[in-house]
N, C-alpha and C positions, 0 to 999 in steps of 0.2 A: 302247404299250398304253394304252387308255382304258377306264375302268370308271366308270359312273354309276349312281346309284340313290337310293332314298329308303326310309326305314323309319319306322314308327310306334313310338314309345317310350311305355311305360305310366306316364309320370311327367310332371310339369310341366317347363317349360323350365329353370328354375333347378336342379332336381335332375338333369336330363339333362346340363346343363353341368358340374355338379360331378362326375358320374360319368365324363364324358369327360376330366376332368382328374385323376382318381383313379388313381394308378399301380396299386394293387391290383386295382381293378375292371377295368382294361384288361388287366392280366397274366392274370387268370382267363378273360377272353373271347377273347384272341388265340390261335388254334390254334398249338400248338407253342412258345408263349412260355416261355423259361426265366427271363428277367429283364428288367426295365425299371428303370433306376437314374438318378435325377436327376444331371445332369452340367453344372450351371451354370444360368444364367438361361434358362428355357424350353427347355432342352436335355436330352436323355436318351440314355443308352447302352442298346442293346437287343440281346438274343440270342434268336434264334428258330430252331427246327428246322422245316424245311419239306421236303416232297416234292412235286415237280412232275414228273409222268410218271416217267421212270426216274431223274431226278436228285434225290438226297437230299443235303441239306447243312445245316450249322449256319451260319446267317447272323449276323454281328455288324455292328452299325452304329450310326448316330446318327440321332436324330429332333430336329428343331428346330421349335418353334411360332413362327409368324409371322402378321402381320396379325390379331392377337388383338383381337376386338371382343366382349368378354364381355357377356352370355351368348348372343350370336347366332352368332358364326362365328370360325373360325380356319383357318389353312393349316398343314398338317404337311409339312415337307420331310424327305425321308429319303434316306439313302445306306447301303445294306446290301451287305456283302461276304461271299461264300460260298466263298472259296478257289477251287479249280478249277471249282466249279459255276458261278461267275460272280458277277454283281452286279445290283443293282436300284437305280435312282435315280429320284427324282421328287417329286411333291407331291400331297397330297390336300386339297381344299377341303371343309370341313364347315360346314353351316349348320343352325341349329335354328330352327324356327318353332313358336310356341305354337299349338296347336289349341284347347285349353281348359286349365283349371287342372290337369288330370290327364293330359294327352296332349300329346306333342311330335312334330312331324314333323322327322326328320333327313334332310337331303339331302347327298349327297356326289358329288364328281367327282375321279377319280384319273387323273393322267397320269404314266406311268412309262416308263423305258427299261431294257432289260436287255442283258446281254452275257455272254460265255463260253458254257459248255455250255447255259445256259438259252436263249440266243438260237438255238441249233441245234435245239431241241425243236420249234419251230413255234408260230405265234401262236394257232392254235385250241386247242391243248392248254394253253397258258399262260392264255388267256382263260377256259377251262373251269375250270382249277385256281384261278384268281383269284376267279371267281364263287363257286365252292364254298367257298373260305376266307372270303369276305365273308359268305356266307349263314351259315356256322358262327359267325363272330364276332357278327353281329347277332342271331342266335337266342339265343346264350348271353348276350349283353349285355342284351337285353330281358328274358330270363327272370330273370337276376340282379337287375335293377332291380325287376321285379314281386315277387320274393321279399323283397327288402330294403324296398320301399315298397309294401305291399299297398294296394289302393284303400280309401278311407274307407268306413265302414259306410253303406250306402244309395247309394253312388256306383256308376255303371255300370262294370263291369269292361271293360277294353280287351282285346280278343282279341289274343293273342300270335301273331306269324307262326309258322307251323309250319315246322320244318326239313324240307328236302326229303328224302324217303326215298331209299333206295338206287337204286331203279329210276328215280325222277324225276331224280336226279343223273346216272345213267348215260345216260338218254335225252338230257338237256341236253348232256352231253359228246359223245355221238355226233352230235347235230345240229350242234354247232359243228365237230366234226372233219370231217364230210362236207358242210359248207356248207348245212345245213338241209334236205337232201333228204328 
């Protein structure tokens, strides 16, 4: 599975980098996240509840930060186990580019493999669920940043991306499920 995208964050690059390395900020933005606990040098134990199609599971796993180039980029390697539901392994490459003093462009590329019941669901359903989870994460993350770091008086406000509504999400899911017909 591959997932690529970019998002505009309403803060400068240094604040965006700090937030991407703040366990509490990430925990509040990751859908279904129960915990993120430091487990050594640049490593974390993670517990996430997720539902992908008919498969619902509690995934436990490890995250490892690699290729850290603060405040520009890093790679997150992950290995998540969901019992009978299956597993997900892979990596996400994250890059931050300063647009101006109050805006950062975040780009990401995710490569993952899955197994178990998850692999039986089908790639279109998994792609749609992954895209929905990514949208929820980034919408929440950007809104939390905007609330924590409001723009300075007189500075132009950066519009936050709107979370897709129910019908937009449903339409995207159906397009992926039926091959964009």
